[in-house]
C-alpha positions in Angstrom: 0.0 0.0 0.0 2.8 2.4 0.9 4.3 2.0 -2.6 0.9 2.8 -4.1 0.5 5.9 -2.0 4.0 7.1 -2.9 3.2 6.7 -6.6 0.1 8.7 -6.1 1.9 11.5 -4.3 4.1 12.1 -7.2 1.3 12.3 -9.7 1.0 15.7 -11.4 -2.3 17.4 -10.6 -3.1 18.0 -14.3 -2.6 14.2 -15.0 -5.2 13.2 -12.4 -8.5 12.5 -14.1 -12.0 11.6 -12.6 -11.7 8.0 -13.6 -8.3 7.8 -12.0 -9.7 9.1 -8.7 -12.5 6.5 -8.9 -9.8 3.8 -9.4 -7.9 5.1 -6.4 -11.1 5.0 -4.3 -11.6 1.3 -5.3 -7.9 0.5 -4.5 -8.3 2.1 -1.1 -11.4 0.1 -0.5 -9.5 -3.1 -1.4 -6.8 -2.1 1.0 -9.4 -1.6 3.7 -10.8 -5.0 3.1 -7.4 -6.7 3.1 -6.5 -4.8 6.3 -9.6 -6.0 8.1 -8.7 -9.6 7.1 -5.3 -9.5 8.8 -4.9 -11.9 11.7 -5.9 -10.7 15.2 -2.4 -10.8 16.4 -1.3 -8.2 13.9 -4.1 -5.9 14.7 -2.6 -5.2 18.1 0.6 -3.8 16.5 1.1 -0.1 16.2 1.9 -0.5 12.4 -1.6 -1.9 11.9 -3.1 1.2 13.5 -1.0 3.5 11.4 -1.9 1.6 8.2 -5.6 1.6 9.1 -5.4 5.4 9.8 -3.8 6.1 6.5 -6.5 4.1 4.7 -9.3 5.9 6.5 -7.7 9.2 5.8 -7.3 8.5 2.1 -11.0 7.4 1.9 -12.0 10.8 3.2 -9.4 12.8 1.1 -10.2 11.3 -2.3 -13.8 12.6 -2.5 -12.5 16.1 -1.7 -9.9 15.8 -4.4 -12.6 14.6 -6.8 -14.5 17.8 -6.1 -11.5 20.0 -6.7 -10.8 18.3 -10.0 -14.2 19.4 -11.4 -14.3 21.7 -14.4 -16.2 24.3 -12.4 -13.2 25.0 -10.2 -11.5 28.3 -11.2 -8.6 30.3 -10.0 -10.7 32.2 -7.6 -11.8 29.0 -6.0 -8.2 27.8 -5.7 -7.4 31.2 -4.0 -10.0 30.5 -1.4 -8.6 27.0 -0.8 -5.1 28.4 -0.3 -6.6 31.1 2.0 -8.4 28.7 4.3 -5.7 26.0 4.4 -2.9 28.6 4.9 -0.8 26.4 2.6 0.9 27.6 -0.5 -0.6 25.2 -3.1 1.1 25.7 -6.5 -2.1 25.4 -8.5 -0.8 27.8 -11.1 2.4 25.8 -11.8 1.2 22.7 -13.6 4.7 21.3 -13.9 5.2 21.1 -10.2 1.7 20.8 -8.7 1.4 17.2 -7.5 -1.2 15.2 -5.5 1.1 15.4 -2.4 0.6 19.2 -2.3 -3.0 18.5 -1.5 -2.0 16.1 1.3 0.4 18.7 2.7 -2.3 21.3 2.7 -4.2 19.1 5.2 -7.4 19.5 3.2 -9.2 17.0 5.4 -9.1 19.5 8.3 -10.9 22.0 6.1 -13.3 19.5 4.4 -16.5 21.4 5.0 -15.1 24.7 3.8 -13.6 23.1 0.7 -16.9 21.3 0.0 -18.7 24.7 0.3 -16.2 26.3 -2.2 -16.8 23.4 -4.7 -20.5 23.6 -4.3 -20.4 27.3 -4.9 -18.3 26.7 -8.0 -20.8 24.3 -9.3 -23.6 26.7 -8.8 -21.7 29.6 -10.4 -21.0 27.5 -13.5 -24.7 26.6 -13.7 -25.7 30.3 -13.4 -23.1 31.2 -16.1 -24.5 28.5 -18.5 -28.1 29.8 -18.0 -27.0 33.4 -18.5 -25.2 32.4 -21.7 -28.3 30.6 -22.9 -30.4 33.7 -22.2 -27.9 35.9 -23.9 -27.9 33.7 -27.0 -31.7 33.6 -27.1 -32.1 37.4 -26.8 -29.2 38.2 -29.2 -31.4 36.8 -32.1 -34.5 38.7 -31.1 -35.5 41.8 -32.9 -37.8 44.4 -31.4 -40.0 46.5 -33.7 -41.4 49.8 -32.5 
């Protein structure tokens, strides 16, 4: 599992796609199942607790990452994420922005705020689409007096 997580950490943000995140979620779920099947003797070890904690944390982080990968997220939304986390996330530098930057930002601690930002972004994009539709409709209309 640790090798998998290390591979994910190095993944460039621009290369992460929705289907990839779904695959990651499925992988984490498999690790959770495998972890629960370990012998009772191993479950008393500290390493087991650490592993279980990492699995649970990733299960919570990946849906947040999925939200942040939506097309509705704009620079202004990233600025809010940076502001609330207090972490310098290099979202403007595609060549260095990796998944690990999100883990370092401790996004889980700000889960509700980030979900609000993403929800707001979705609503904003829907409003923009409706305004564009209205504009396109009225552009073709002619008023005779």
